[in-house]
N, C-alpha and C positions, 0 to 999 in steps of 0.2 A: 121405941123402935125400931130396932137393926133386926130383932134378932125375928119381925112379921116379912122382913124381909129378907133375909136370911132364910129363914122355912118357906118363905115364898118365890123365891130368885130354885133353892135347892127341888123339889115336887115338877118344875117348868126344867131339872137340870131332868130328873125322872126318867120325864112324861115325851123326852123328847131320845131318850137314850131306851125306852121301849119301845118306842115307833122306828127310833134303829136300828132293832135289831129284828125285831119283821119282815120288815125290811129285807137283811142281810143268810135269812131264808131260804131254802136250797131242796127238793121232792126232785127224784123221778119212782117216774107213776108209770107202769104196768100191767093192762089193762087186758084179759084176757075173756074169753065166752065164755060163759059155770057150766059145765059139768049138765047143765039138767037139760038144756037144746039142741038136738043135733041138727051136725051138719055142714058146713066151708070152720077154719079154724076162723080164731081173730085172735089179734098177742099188739101193742100198743102200747108204743113205752117216752114214752118226752118227762119233758123236765121240767118241773114246777118254778122259776123262784118271781116270791114273792113282791120282788120289786117293782115289780111295775103292778100291785093291787094300792089301792086306797088303804084296806082295812085288814087286820092277820085273816086269815085262812079267808081269802076273799074269795076265792076261788076252786075251791072246795061249799061254799055258800052258791056259786056259779052253777057243781056241775050234785047238787039234788042230795051232799050225802049232810045223813041224818045227825042233829048236833052230839051225838054221843061220840060217833063217827068223830068230829071234829077237833073236841078231846079231843078224843083217844093224840086223834093227828096231832095236835096245836103243844102235845107232852111230851112231844119225840126227843127222845137227844137223839146226835146226831152217829150215825150208821148203820140204823134202828131200822125193821127189817119190823111193822105190821102188812095183815092181807084186809084188806075190807068186802063184805058185798053190797056188793048196787044194782038190785034188779038180777044181773037178768051173770053179770057179770062181776066177777076178784078183779077189786085193785090191789098194786100189792105198792106199796108203801114202800122208801129206802128217803132217809133226808140224810144226804150229802151236805151241808151247810147248815 
């Protein structure tokens, strides 16, 4: 009985640790208008802190990122930068925490 309790306790602790880890992740996201479109320049940069979301990568789902892109960003290590094309825009993401 004690062994089952210990196993259940460890699983519970692991679930809390995983939830806490995703909420500590931070990205800098820079969006630029793609070369396909002519006209004015758009360059927008913002910080995404997952602390304000309920599930991992919720901010990307809200922006319409593909499942493949979400997987790539979810696996990013700190200081890694990737670029994703979303429609006519280029999103450069750097994980900072």
